[in-house]
N, C-alpha and C positions, 0 to 999 in steps of 0.2 A: 587305631589307625586303619582307615578303610582302604585297603590295597590288595591287589591280587598278585603282587610281584613275587617271583620265586627266586631261589638261588640261581646264580649263573650256571648254565649247563652247556653242553656241547651241541651246537646247532648244525653241525655238519653231518651228524648221523641221522638218517631218516627215521622219523617216528612211525611212518606208514610205508610199507613196501607191498606193491601189488604186482604179481607176475602171472602172465598167461591166464588171465581171468576170463572164463566163459560162463555165460548165464543163459539158460534156455527155459522156455515155458511149454508145458504139455497142454495142448489145446486141441480138443476133438481128435484125439488119437495121433497127433503129430507134434514133434518137438520144433518150436520156433525159436531161433536164436535172437536174443535181445542185446547181448554184449559178446564181442568176439575178440579174444586175445588181448585184452587191455593190460597195459603195463605202465606203471609210473611210481615215483617216489614222492614223499612229502616230508619236509624237514620242519623242525620246531620253529615257531614264529613265522612260518611261511604261509601265504594264501595261494592256494591252487584253485583256479576257476575252471570248472567243466562246463563248456557251452555247447549249444546245439539246439536244434528244433525239437518240438514235441515228438516223442517216440525214438529219439536218438540213443537213449540208454543212459542219460545223465543220472536221473533219480534212481534207476535200477542199480547202477554201480554204487551209489552212495548207500542205499538201503541194504545192499549185500554186506556192507561193512558192519552193520548192526544186527544182521540176521533177521531182518524184518520183511523179507520177501514172502509171497504167498506159498502155500504148500505145493502148488503145481510147478514151482521153480526148481531148477537143478543148477547148482553152482560148482564149478571145478576150477582148479588153479590154486593160487596162493594169495592170501591177504594177511600180512603180518603187521600187528600193532605193537610196537615196542617189544618185538621178539615173540609175541604171542600169536599163534596161528588161529585165525577166525573161521576159515573155511572148514566145515566139519566139526566145529566146537559144539559142545552140548548146550542145551538150553539153560542149564544151571550156570555154566561158565559165562554165557552171553549176558544173563541177567546180572551177574556180578560185575561185568565190564560196562554195561550200559549206565550212563550217568557218571560213573567213577572214572573210567578210562576214555570213554567216547560219548559225546552228547550231541544233541540235534537242536537246531533252531528251526522250527517248522514255519511254513509259509503263512498259515492263517492261525494266529494265536487264539482267536475267539473259539475255534473248534478244538485246539490243542489243550487249552486250559479248561478245567472242570468248573462249570458255572455255579455249582452249589457250595463251593469252598472258597475261602478267601485266598488271595494270592500268597499271603504270608504262610498260610497253612500248607499250600502246595509246595512251596520252596522248602519249608521245614520237613515235610513228609519225605522229600527226596533225600535230605540230609540224614534223617533218622533211619531211613531204609538201608543206608550203607555204612553209617557210623553210629557208635554208641554216644548219643547226645541227649541231654535232657530237653524237655520242651522249651524251657527258658533259654537255654544256650542256642537251640535251633532258631528260635524267634530272633534272638540277637544277631545271629549270623544272617538271617533273612533280611533284617533291616540294614545290615552292613552291605549286603549284595545290592539291595535296592539303591543304596547311596552310591555305590560304585557305578551303577548304570544310570545315574543322574535322574532318578525319580524324585520329583519335588515332594518335600515333607514325608520322607519314608516312614517315620514313626507312625504316621496316620494312615498312609497308603497301604501299609502291611496288612491292615484289617479290611481292605476294600475287596469287593468281588470283581471278577473280570468285567462285567457289564458296566461297572461304575468308573472304568478307566477308558481313556481315549485309545484309538488304534495304536498310536505310537507308544503310549505307556504300556499297553498289553505286550507289544513286541519287546520292550525293555524288560518286562517281567520274564518273558521267555528267555532272553539272553542271560538274565540273572540266574534263572533256574539251571540253564545249561552250564554256567560257569561255577555253580555252587561247590562242586567237588574237585575243582582244578583238573579237568580232563586233559588227556594227552592229545586228543583229536576232537575237533569241533566241526560238525557238518551243518552248514547253513543252507537249507533247501529253499531257494527263492525267498530270502528273509525280508525283502522289501517290496515284493510284487503287489501286495494288498494295501500299500501305504501311499498316501499323497506324496507329491514330489518334495515338499518342504519337510515333511516328517521323515521321508526316506533319507534326505540329506542328513538329518540329525542322527538317524540310526547308523548310517555309514560312518559319520564322524565318530560316534561312540565305538563302533567296531574297530576303526583304525586305531583309536587310542588304546583300546583293550589289547589289540594285537601286539602293540609295543610293550605291554606290561605283563603279558603272560607268555608262556613257552609252548602253548598248544599250537599244533598245526591246524590250519583251517581249510576245509574243502568247501568251496562256494559253488553252489548249483544255481545257475540263473540263465535267462535268455536275454537279459538287459545288458547290452554291451557297454552302456554308460556306467553301470555299476561295476562291471568288470574292469574298465579303465580306471575307476576310482580306487579299487581294492586290491586287484590281483597282482601277485609277483610273477606267477607263471600261469599258462593257459593250456588246457587240453580242448581240442575241437573234436566233437563226436558227430558222426553221421551214420545212421543205420547200424548202430552198435559197434562201429569201428572208430578208433582214434585216428583221424586222418592227418592231424598236425598237432605239434606241441612245441612250446618255446616260451621265452619270457614275454611279458606283456608288451614290451616295446617291439620285439621281433614280430609278434602276431599282428599288432596294429599297424606297424610301419612297413613291414616287408612280408606279408603273407605269401606262402608258396603254393598251397593246395588250391585248386580251382573252387572247391566248396567254401573254403575260408574266405576267399576273395568275394565270392557271391554273397556270403553271409554278411560281410562287412559293408558291401555296397548297398545291401537292402536296408541297412539301419538308418533311420532318419536322423539327421544331424542338425541340431539347432543352429540356424544361420546358413545352412547349406543352400537354401532356396533363394535367399535375397542376393541380388547381384549388386556389386559395387558400381556406383555411378560417380566416377572421379570428376567428371566435368562439372557436376553440380555441388561437389563437396561431400556428398553422402557416401560414406565408406564404412561398411559393417565390419569393423575389426574388433575382436575381443580385447578388452583392456583389463589391466590390473586396476588398482585404485587410482592410478595416475593417468591412464590412457584416456585422452579426450578425443571424441569424434564429433566433428562439426556437422550437425544435421540441420538442413533448412527446415523451417516450420511447415512447409507444404511439400510433402513427399508423396508422389502419386505413382501408380503403376498402371500398365495397360489393363490389367484385370479390374483394378479399381475404377478406371474410366468407363469400362464396359458396364460395370455393375450400376453406377449411378446414373447412367443415361436412361435406364428404364424406370417405370413407375414403381412406387413402393408397394411391394407385395405384403409386407408386414410393417405396421406402424404402431408401436407401443409408446405411450406417453404417460409417465408417472404412474405406472400400474403397480398394484400390489396383489399378491397371490396368497391365499390362506387355505390351510387344511381345515375343513369344517369341524365344528364341535361334535364330539362323540361322547355321549353319556356325561360323566363328570369331567372329562378331559376338555379343557377350553380350546377354542380355535387357535391355531398356531400360524402366525404370519411368517411364511418362508421366504418371500421376496417382497421388497418394499421400494417404492419410488424408482421403478426400473423404466428406462427409456431407451428404445432401440428401433431403428428402421432397417429393413432388408429390401433391397431393390431387385427387380427382375434380372435374373442371370448372375446375381451376386452370391458369393459364399462368405458368410460371416461366421467366424469361430467364436465360440463361447467357452471360456476356460475358467478354472477355479478348482478349489479342493473339494473333497467329499463334504456334503452338507452345505455347500455354498448356494445351492438353489438352481444349478444348471438344468437338471432334468425337470425340476418343477416348472421352469419357464417353458420348456418344450411341451410338457403335458398340458399346461394352460393354453398354449397356442392351438391345440386340437380339441379343447373343450373338456378335457378330463379333470381339470381343476378350475375353479372360478376366479376371474379377475374381480376383486372387490373394490378397487379404486382405480382412478385414471381412465384413459381412453385406450382401447385396443381394437385395431382393425387387422384382420387376417384375410388375405385374398378377397378384399372387398366387403367382408362381413364384420359387423361390430360384435366383439366377443363378450362385452359386458352384459350380463343377464341374457345371453342368447337363448332362444327357445330350442327345445330338443329337435323339433322338426327341421330347423335351420342347420343344426349340427350335421345332419345326414348329407345335406347339400355341400356343406363346408368340407367334410371329410372326403368328398370325391375329388377335391382340389388339393388336399394336403395328405402327405404320406409320411410314414415313420420307418426308419431303419433302426432296429433294436441292437442292444449291446451283445446279447447272447442269442444267436440264431437257433441254437439247440433247444432252448426253452420257449422261444417265440413261435416256432413251427409246430404244428400238430403232429405228434409222433405216430398217430394212427392213420395218417393220410399221406399218400404219395406227394412228392414235392410239386409235381405238375398241377395237382388239384389245389394245393396251397397258393400257387402263383395265379391260377385262374379264378380263385374264389372272389376277389374284389370285383372282377368283371361280371361274374355270375350274380352277386348280391345286388349290384347296381343295374342289373338287367341290360348290360351293354353288349354282351356276346353270349351265345349258347351254341351247343353242337359243334359243327365243323369249324365255324368261325372262331369259337373259343379255343379249340384245339390249335388252330393256326396261330392265334395270338400268343398262346403259351409257348409254342415252338419259337416264335419270333423273339419273345422275351429271353428265352434260354440262349438264343444266338447272340443277343445283345450283351449278355454277361459272360460270354465265352464258355458256356457249358454245352455238353453234348445233348442232343434232343432225346437220346435214349435214357437220360437220367430222370426224365419226367415221371417214370414209373418206380423210381426208387424212394425209399423212406428216409427221413432225416438221419437216422442212426447209421445208414449205409454210406453217408457222405462224410468227407473230411470237414474240418472247421471252416476252411476257406471256401469250400464248395457250398456249405450251408449258408455262409454269409452272402455269397453270390445269389443264392436262391432268395434270400431276404431282400436284396437289392432289386431283383427282378420283380418280386411281388410288389414292392413299393412303387415301381415304375409302371405297373399295369394300367393304372388310370391316368397316366400322363399328367402327373400333378404339377401345379404351379409352384408349390412349396414342398421341399423335402426336409424333414427334421432327422438328422443322423445322430443318435445318442451313443457315443463311444462305440462306433461300428467296428473298430479294428483292435480294441484293447485285449480281446481274448485270443488273438491270432499270433502265430509265430512271425518273426520279422520278415522273412522272405514271402510268406503268404500275405502279410499285411501290405508289403510293397506292391504286390500284384493287384490286391483289392483297391488300394489307393489309386493306382494307375487307371484301373477300370472306372473307378468313381469319377476321376478327373475327365476321362474321355466322354463318359455319359453326360456329365454336367455341361461340357462344352457343346455336345451334340444336341441335347434336349433344351438347354437354356433355362432350366428351372432355378428358382432361388433356393438357397439352402442355409439352414442353421446347423452348423457342425459343432456338436457338443463333445468336448474331450478334455482330459487332464494332461494329454501329451502335447506340449507346445511345439515340438518338432513336427508332428503330424499336422497340427493346425496351421503352422507356417507354410507347409507344402500346398495346402488347399485354399486358404482363406485370403481374401482381399483385405478384409478388416477383422480386427480381433476385439472382443469385449471381455473384460476381466470382472468376474463376480466374486464377492467375498462376503460371507455371512448374510446373503440375501440382498446385498447392495451392489450396485454397479460402481466399481471403483474407477475404471478407466476404459475408454474406447477410442480406437483410432485405426489408421492403416497398420498393416503388419510391420512396415518399416518403422513407424513411429513407436509402436508398442515394444518391438524387439530392440531397437536402437536407441530410443529416447523415452524410456518409461518415466512418467511424471510422478507416480505415486509410490510410496515406500513399499506397500504390499506387492505391487507389480515387480519392483526391483528385486525383492527377496525371492519371489516366485521364479523369476528368470534365473537368478543366481543359483538356485537349488537344482536346476535341471542338469543331470550328468550328460556329458558328451562322450562319444566313443573315440577318445584320443587321450592317452595318459598324460602327455605334456600339457595339453590345453586344459584338461580336467584339473590338474594341479593348480594352474593359475586361477581357474574359476573357483576352486575351493578356497584359495587365499582371499579372493575377492569377497566371497560369501562370509568368511570368518570376519573380515573387516566390517561388513555391513552389520553383522550380529553384534560385534563388539561396540559399534556405534549406536545400537538399538534401532537400526533401520528395519522397519517391517516386523519387529518383534512385539508381540502383544501379550497382555497379562494372562491370556487363556492358552498360551502355547503349552505343549505337554512336556516340556523339558525345564531344566533349571533356569533357562533364559526367560521363561514366562514369568516366574516369580520375580526375577530381577527387573523385568520390564514393567511390572505393576508399580513398583516403587519409582522407577525412572519416569514413567509416564505421569505419575501423580504430581511430579514436580514441574513438568514442562511438556508442552505439546509441539515442541520443535525438535527436529532431528538434523544432525549435521551430515551433509552429503558432499564429500570432497569432490571438487571438480565440476559441479553443476552451476556454472556461471553463464549468464546470458551474453550473447554477442550483440554488437550494435545493430545487426540486421534483424534481430528478433529470433535468430536460431539459438540453439542451446548446446553448450559443451557438456556431453554426457559420457559416463563410462558405459560403453556398449556391452551388453550381455551376450551378444552374438559372437561366436568364435570362429576362427579360421585356424586350421591345423598348421598353417605355414608360420604362425607367430612363434618366435623363439621362446622356449620355456624359461629361459634365463631372465626374461623381462619381468621380474617380480617387483614387489612393492618397494618404493623408496620413500623413506620417512620424510626427507626434506621437502618433497613436492606434494606430499599428501594434504597439506594444509592450504595450498594455494587457492583452492576453489571456494574456501569459506564455508558457510553454512546456509541451509535453505529451510525455510519454514515448511513443515509438513502440511500439505493441503488435503490429505486423506481424511474425510469426515469421520471415518470409523475410528482412526487413532485419536482424533481430537475428542470424540465422544468418550472414548475409553479413558483418556486422561482426566476428564472432568469426573467421570464415574469413580475412578480409582482413588481420587483424593479423599473420598469419604470412607475408605475401608483399607485394612492392612494388606500388605503385599500377598500374603498367602491366600487371601480370599479370592484373588484373581485367578488362581489355579482351580478354585472350586467351580468356576464357570464351566469347565469342561464336563464335569459330572452333570450339571444342571441341563446342559444342552443334550447330552446323551440320553438322559432320562426322558426328555421330550420326544 
């Protein structure tokens, strides 16, 4: 029997007790405090979330429990794990405790797992390091653990290498390894940050289920307040090494007391928070369970949308395909196919989808870094199909890029002022005093001090570096700006300021923008229209109200349902909604990295239809939909009612991806559907 259940134990006694914890680092002859006077308890079966911005002391506190701080750290105070004192413990004692009494789920499993050993070997290695087990017994236990964390076909996957697994599967392996020896304490350090939203939802569901089956206390380190709302029982809020507030999840989210906590929560984008209810037209963005029906007229327009479509099309893509060229024996790979999209002057269009969907590929092709091999493509008046190199230089004067990581996109050897002025210099627009004045004006526009022009990138914070990146992109006053995940690497409060700046500049300058992101709440804030991309195909496009309130395609529905929101009550309802979608097979494909994918392969083989309760057309052409946009005011007790769930009947799935998958899967067994993940990763 594959289970991790333990005998019933007393859950009132703390498994972890921290008292007067101080952590300092010796840097350049001075002690710098990182954690000051931290005190908290953690009980068995409880999830304690530690939240705060970068540098607040979250990870430092967690790593001190394992004795994994660098040599220039000094720890004082008390950390007791099940009665054992960890502060001052010998390295031999800590080695004995790591894995057996306390385990870690790291943020990036690809770097935490050894690429030259199979995942089964790495789990077995941990087991045999702490227990007297034969190789055969350790392998059997590894397969059992992979089954517990819902890895499809664990008998085969146990012999896979990390690169042969998808991101979600690698994170499941990390969880299996962490649980291998039934630890008393589990530290989850940003366990879902590197995952797509749908995969993140699966990992959170797995962790919730395991939390109820094991007696380990869980310390969750994260900056994602939606994940906290989904998982946490209690919350600690840290700022500058101090715990400024603590309480239950409901207390922190519903009635925060400390000004910093209030500021932190206010800065978190909330899916649905931007859309305004228009009761006079019947459009009302209320989050629903499976039964909640929201009557949405077919034509939902906003002021931003009206402004966007009045201008000429800056970008016009019609049936385009983008390929990565052939290299040696590696055949050309078509990353985007049959993609159609227009962007008008002054309009912001959000492009969303999971990793590998082709979002960045579209952006790169629009500036000529990748070729369009089919269709017609016009960008700021230039045809991009087989465009000559000399024409690209003229085009790139009108198109700018804001990159995801400003730390790596800025030259570390050049002051930021020179980086901002470089486009002006290369295009021979300004030199000398004129160039200097323009650089200072650009710094003023992004709210940075002019004195920062002489600083190097490493001397600035993440938010300041991203402002420099925006200033550089605006130097040539572009007609089109492509922003590729510009805020994903920033803390929520810094992200809020950068987004506000971006909105102000876009209104002032009037440039068209393609905003690429996996964060639907951020896209909602900025975009008039949203396009959904999946496996290189355009699944759905419409106004943000249509996409968020009235998603037509199964994949879009599942994508929206997977987005966590910073409200425990609302998140509970969204979780139930998502579980119902998955149970009905809505948006689940044969190549999903969980057991649902294997089930989907067989289900899709039999039918290309999916039942969506409540999606019935009205006589006026509008549609009754279960809105995926939430409002915190909705009573959490409004849960699923089975008697109404069948009223809406069923709807034929129009997503061509799912239809194609259904035809394809009829010719192969269900387990082969899971193999597609490996094939895609190898490419």
